[in-house]
N, C-alpha and C positions, 0 to 999 in steps of 0.2 A: 413793754418791760414792766414787771411788777416790782414794786418796792415795798419793803417792810422795814420801817424805822430807818430809812436811809440805806438799807442793804438791797442789792440786786438779788433777784431769785430767778433761777432758770425755770421757765415755764413755756409750754407750747402756746404759740400765738393764736389769737382768734382773728386778728385783722390781716396778718401777713401769711395766710395759709393757702396751700394748693391742695394738699391731702389732709394731713393731721396737724399742721402747725409747728412741726419739729424744727424745720429749717428757719422759719420766721422767728421762733423763740430763741434759737441759738444765735441767730444774727442780731437780734435785739440785745441779747445778753453780752455778746462780745463787741458790739458796736460796728458791725459790718452789714452790708446789704445781704438780704436773705438769698438772693440769687447766687452770690459767691459760695454760700454754704451749700446750696443745691448743687452747684458745680462740683464742689469737693466730694459730696456724696456720689455723684455720677462718676467721678474719676475713680473713687474707691471701688465702685461697683464694676467698672470696666477692668480694673486691676485685680480681679479675683473674687468679686461678688461680696466683699466685706462691707461695702456701702449699704447693701440691703440689710445685712445683719445689724450693723450699727444703727441704722434708721429704726428698725423694729425695736431694738433695745431702748433707744431714746424715747420712742413713742410709749413704750410700756412704763418707763420710770419717770418721765417728765409729766408733772401735773399740768392741766390746762389752766390758762389765766382764769381767775375767778373761782377756781375750785381748790379744795384742800388736799385732794388725793389723786394719785396717778391711776392709770388703767390697771396696772399690776396690783396696787393696793386694793382697788375695788374688786378685782377678781379673787384675791386671797380672802377678803372679808366675805364674799358670797360663798366661797368654798367652805370656809369655816362655819358659816351659818348653816349650810346644808349638812355638814358633818355632825353638828350638835343636834340636828333634828332626828338623826338615826338612833 
């Protein structure tokens, strides 16, 4: 869990990860075991594949511990940089 001036921040975990650290980060943020979060994503996936969509969205918008930007922010900045080169 990353703390900024006593505030919790939602970040992907580097320590409790299997794929990208989304479930570990959510688990640390809400104070539950990461395996319970993984189970919730699995249930949502079985009940209509929404778990996969939610996981991908979380991976895109949650920054990783120790970084200031998310994957989506990084992609947008790279795209904008390429557009300004044209």
